[in-house]
N, C-alpha and C positions, 0 to 999 in steps of 0.2 A: 504494499500500500506506499502511494507516495506521500511525501509532508502535507500535500495542499489536499490530499483527502482528507487526510488525517484530522486536520485542522476544520477542514466543513465539516467532519463528522463529530467532532469535541467541541465545535463552537454550540450549537443549539443545546446541546446538554449542560454546557457550563451558563446559557440565558436563561435555562430554566428554572437553573437550581438558583440562580439571581435574582428574579425577577419571583419565584416561589417565597423568598427568603424576604422579600424588600415588601412584597404585600402582607404576608402576614401580621407581622406588627404585633407589639403587647396586648396581653389579656389582661382582664380584672382579677388582681390579686386574690387568694382563695379566699384571707379575712376579710376580705372588703366585702367580695362576691355574697358571704355568708350572711353579711349584715344587712346591706344594699344591693337595690337591683341597678344595673345599668341605665342611666337615663334614655328613653327610647331616643333610637334612630342618632346616640352617639357615637361616638367614634375614640378610642383608648390609647392618649398621645404619650403618654410617661406613666410609667411605675416606677415605684419602690419600696423594697422591703426587706427586713434589718429586724433585728429581736425586740428594739424599743419601738419603730415606728413601720405600719403599713401606708402608701400613700398610693391615690391614682388621679391623674390628671385627664380630664374628658374635653373634646371638643363637641360641644352642644349646638355646634352650627348657628341656625338663626333664633333659634329659641328663646324667649323673654330673658329675664333673667327671674323675674316674678314667677312665670312657669315652671322653672327647672327648682329653684327654692321653695319652692311650694312642694313639690313634688318630693325630695329631698326631706324637706320637714316633715311631710305624711310617714313615710320611710321609717324615717330614725323614730318616730311616734309610736308607731305599729311595729315596731323590733324592740321594743321596751327602753329605748335611747332616752333618756332625761335630757332637756331641753337647757342648760346653764345660763347661757347669755344668747340674746337675739341680735345685732347690729346690723343695720342697714346705713347706706352711704349712697350716691347717687349712680354709683356703677359698680360697687362689691356691694354683695349680702354675707353675713356670716352667720354661722349657728358653732357654739361651743356644746361639747355633748358630754355623758356619765352613762355609763352602763356598767354596774360591779366594779371593777377594777381596770377598766378601760374608758380613755379618755378619747372624744373626737373629734374632727372641725370639719366643718361642710362651710365650704368658700365657693360662692358662685357671681361670676363679673362678667363683663363685656367689654370688650375691647376691638375698636375697627370692626365693629359690624359682627363680631363672633360675641357666643357665650361660652363659655369654660366653668367647668365645677371642678373640685378640687377636692376629694375625700380623703379624710386621713383618722387612722386609728392608731390609737396611743396604747400601749400596752404597761402600766404602771408599777 
């Protein structure tokens, strides 16, 4: 088999691997998924998982801050979380939560026409 033929056969395999990895993206961490469902139509943009804290950042597209915030406030209450503090400004809404020995924070904001939600669970 010539070098050109080998390269021609190998290139589609490399592209298939690269594109499947590129489009897979991160998933909701299990610790957060067990407490809150992913906002409908959102995309996981970033995750962080350590023994002390687990966090996910979701791109909620053009959803309003009010709609995303209300969704997660209802989910938190329905999962046994107690709201410790609620704080709202023009472009960011925050909830501080407590459930047993865990703390949590939900932050929903809008930037450049896109709404994002950051969900954090802290093990104390």
